[in-house]
C-alpha positions in Angstrom: 78.5 104.4 71.6 80.9 107.2 72.5 81.8 109.9 70.4 84.1 109.5 67.2 85.0 106.4 68.5 85.8 104.3 65.0 88.9 101.8 63.9 91.3 104.8 63.5 90.4 106.9 66.3 90.5 106.1 70.3 88.6 107.8 72.9 90.9 110.2 75.1 91.6 109.6 78.9 93.5 111.3 81.3 94.9 109.1 84.2 96.4 111.2 87.1 98.4 108.9 89.4 100.8 109.6 92.5 101.4 108.2 96.0 99.2 108.9 99.0 98.9 112.4 100.0 100.4 113.7 96.6 97.7 116.1 95.8 95.8 114.0 93.0 92.5 114.8 93.9 92.8 118.6 93.8 94.7 118.5 90.6 92.7 116.0 89.3 89.3 118.6 89.4 91.2 121.9 88.5 92.0 119.9 85.2 88.6 118.4 84.7 86.7 121.7 85.8 89.1 123.6 82.8 88.8 120.8 80.5 85.2 119.3 80.3 85.5 117.0 82.2 84.6 114.3 84.8 86.3 112.1 87.4 86.4 108.4 88.3 87.7 107.9 91.6 90.7 105.0 91.3 90.9 104.3 94.9 90.4 100.8 96.5 88.9 102.0 99.7 86.7 105.6 98.7 84.4 103.2 96.9 83.0 102.5 100.5 80.3 104.4 102.3 80.8 106.2 105.5 84.6 105.9 105.1 85.5 109.6 104.3 88.3 111.3 106.4 90.3 108.1 106.6 90.4 107.4 103.2 90.7 111.5 102.1 87.8 111.3 99.8 86.8 114.5 98.4 84.2 116.6 100.0 80.6 117.3 99.2 81.3 120.8 97.3 84.1 119.2 95.4 81.5 116.7 94.4 79.5 119.2 93.0 82.3 121.3 91.3 83.0 118.3 88.9 81.0 115.1 88.5 82.7 112.1 90.4 82.1 108.2 89.8 82.7 105.3 91.9 82.6 107.0 95.2 80.2 105.3 98.1 79.0 102.7 95.7 79.7 100.0 98.0 78.9 98.8 101.8 82.3 98.6 104.0 80.7 95.5 105.6 80.8 93.7 102.2 84.0 93.0 99.9 84.4 95.3 96.4 86.8 93.7 93.9 88.8 94.7 91.3 87.0 93.2 88.8 83.7 95.3 90.3 85.4 98.5 90.2 86.8 97.4 85.9 83.4 96.5 85.2 81.8 99.9 86.8 84.6 102.2 85.4 84.2 101.0 82.0 80.6 101.9 82.3 81.5 105.1 83.5 84.0 105.7 81.1 81.4 105.0 78.3 78.6 107.4 80.0 80.9 110.2 80.2 82.0 110.0 76.5 78.9 109.5 75.5 78.4 113.2 77.0 81.0 114.6 75.0 83.4 115.0 78.2 86.8 113.6 78.9 87.2 111.1 81.8 90.0 112.2 84.1 90.7 108.8 86.4 92.4 109.9 89.5 93.5 107.8 92.6 96.6 105.9 94.1 95.3 102.7 93.7 97.8 101.2 90.4 95.8 97.5 90.2 92.6 99.2 89.4 94.0 102.0 87.0 95.7 99.2 85.3 92.9 97.1 85.3 90.4 99.6 83.8 92.8 101.1 81.8 94.8 98.5 79.9 93.9 96.2 77.8 94.8 93.0 80.4 92.0 90.1 82.1 91.9 89.6 85.5 92.5 85.9 87.0 88.9 84.2 86.8 89.4 82.1 89.8 86.3 81.4 91.8 86.5 81.7 95.5 87.7 78.4 97.3 85.8 78.3 100.9 88.0 74.9 102.2 91.2 76.7 101.1 90.3 80.2 102.4 89.5 78.5 105.7 92.7 77.0 105.9 94.6 79.9 105.3 92.2 82.0 108.0 93.7 80.2 110.4 97.0 81.2 109.4 98.8 84.5 111.0 99.5 87.2 108.2 103.0 86.9 108.8 103.2 83.1 108.0 100.7 84.0 104.7 103.0 86.8 103.8 106.0 84.6 104.2 104.5 82.0 101.7 103.9 84.7 99.4 106.9 85.8 99.4 108.5 82.1 98.6 105.7 80.9 95.9 105.6 85.0 94.1 107.9 87.1 95.9 107.2 90.0 92.9 103.3 90.2 94.3 104.7 90.4 97.4 106.6 93.7 96.5 103.2 95.7 96.0 100.8 93.7 98.6 100.0 94.9 101.7 101.6 92.3 103.8 98.8 93.0 106.8 95.9 92.6 104.5 95.0 89.2 105.2 92.1 89.1 103.1 94.4 90.2 99.6 97.4 87.7 100.9 94.6 84.7 100.9 93.4 85.6 97.8 96.9 85.9 96.0 97.5 82.4 97.8 94.2 81.1 96.7 95.2 82.1 92.8 98.6 80.8 92.9 97.0 77.4 94.3 94.5 76.8 92.3 95.9 77.7 89.0 99.4 76.8 89.9 101.2 79.4 89.0 102.3 83.0 90.6 99.5 85.8 90.4 99.1 87.0 86.8 101.5 90.4 86.3 99.7 93.2 84.5 102.2 94.3 81.9 103.1 97.8 83.0 103.7 98.9 79.3 100.8 96.6 78.0 98.7 98.8 75.0 95.7 100.6 76.4 92.0 99.1 75.3 90.5 100.9 72.9 91.4 104.3 74.8 94.7 107.2 73.9 95.6 107.9 77.6 97.9 110.4 79.1 99.5 109.2 81.9 100.3 112.3 84.6 102.3 111.4 88.1 102.9 113.3 91.2 105.7 112.7 93.5 106.5 115.2 96.1 109.4 116.2 97.6 109.0 115.7 101.5 106.4 113.2 100.9 107.1 111.5 104.9 106.2 114.8 106.1 103.5 115.6 104.3 101.9 111.9 105.2 102.2 113.0 109.0 100.8 116.4 108.2 98.1 115.1 106.9 97.4 112.3 109.4 97.7 114.9 112.6 94.7 117.0 110.2 92.7 113.8 109.4 93.0 113.1 113.3 91.5 116.5 114.0 88.7 115.8 111.5 87.7 113.1 113.2 89.0 110.1 111.9 88.6 108.3 115.2 85.0 108.7 115.1 84.8 107.9 112.1 86.1 104.3 112.7 83.9 104.2 116.0 80.5 105.2 113.4 81.3 102.3 111.4 81.8 99.9 114.1 78.2 101.0 116.1 76.6 100.2 112.1 77.8 97.3 112.3 80.9 96.2 110.5 83.0 94.2 112.5 86.5 94.6 113.5 88.1 91.7 111.1 86.5 93.8 108.5 88.3 96.9 109.7 91.4 95.2 110.0 90.9 93.8 106.3 90.3 97.4 105.2 93.7 98.4 106.2 96.1 101.4 107.3 94.0 103.6 109.5 90.9 102.0 109.9 93.1 98.8 110.8 95.0 100.7 113.8 91.9 102.4 115.1 90.1 99.9 115.3 93.1 98.4 117.5 93.4 101.2 119.6 89.7 101.4 120.1 90.1 97.8 121.8 92.4 99.2 124.9 92.3 102.9 124.7 94.0 104.5 127.8 95.1 108.0 126.1 94.4 109.9 122.8 95.0 108.2 119.6 98.1 110.5 119.0 99.7 110.0 122.2 99.2 106.0 122.2 101.8 103.3 120.3 99.2 103.0 117.2 99.6 106.3 115.9 103.6 105.3 115.2 102.3 102.0 113.8 99.7 103.8 111.4 102.6 106.6 110.3 105.0 104.2 109.6 102.2 101.5 107.6 101.2 104.6 105.5 105.0 105.5 104.4 105.7 101.9 103.9 102.5 101.8 101.7 103.5 105.1 99.6 106.8 103.4 98.5 104.7 100.1 97.6 102.7 102.4 95.6 105.8 104.1 94.1 106.9 100.5 93.0 103.7 99.6 90.9 104.1 103.2 89.0 107.8 103.1 88.6 107.2 100.0 86.1 105.8 102.1 83.5 108.0 104.4 81.8 104.3 106.5 80.1 103.8 108.2 82.7 105.2 111.6 82.8 106.5 112.8 86.1 105.1 116.4 87.2 107.7 119.1 87.9 105.1 121.5 88.7 101.4 121.9 88.4 101.8 124.1 85.7 102.8 121.6 83.6 99.8 119.6 83.9 97.7 122.1 82.1 99.9 122.4 78.5 100.3 118.6 78.6 96.0 117.9 78.8 95.7 120.9 76.5 97.8 119.5 74.0 96.7 116.0 74.4 93.1 117.0 74.0 93.8 119.0 70.9 95.8 116.4 68.9 
């Protein structure tokens, strides 16, 4: 049982969130080192092995500096769900707390963070192969239009080009006859006492472009080639989104360097749109303290842990 857990005491958890490229991982490592913590990665793609550069996964050196959980735990050929994340994340939280340390949940996948930390239940809708086969025949454009009509709220936060997620949302709607269950941004946090810290840097679009260029130099195209060689299908890479979708498309008919191709511009725009969807999700909650500067985070965590 986690230390000090009782009816009148809730275990402390620090959540560090924000859009892509906002510096969450770096801040999380610094805070976890200072305040005797360990990190639970809340990123829907960093769970997959072999997807390091494209997802911005922390380096092995950084993982040695602070213990990280839920990295490299799944094959990219398989689908890892939010339910999987919730189950393993809760196990990690208990493990960290049993060793008298503080869990730092760090990431940009708002749905995963809320599912893990908040007192919510996920829809128990089993896969419907017949329904999925029908939806799979449709284009992502048609699927997205269907979702907008049936559940405009879910359409605001879903990746409109991620066919797997679009099909899953429609599957839930068709099975239950209701929109996808909404997570209340102000719902209470399970048995936890949570400090919500948000990063929202200025000039985000400029930072996104700089990071994309850096990752291309680091070998992001080669990373996708290696995934294909390892047996990950082009269809699966498309579902994994953003970098993996556009680079896999580029590799079908490459005529120049990726940065000089049309796919580079498409990818840059998609990442910017993704960052806006992330902020749409985060803005629903009034509990998040948006940092004015990173020094503020140290004071917030220190006071939070002491109280």
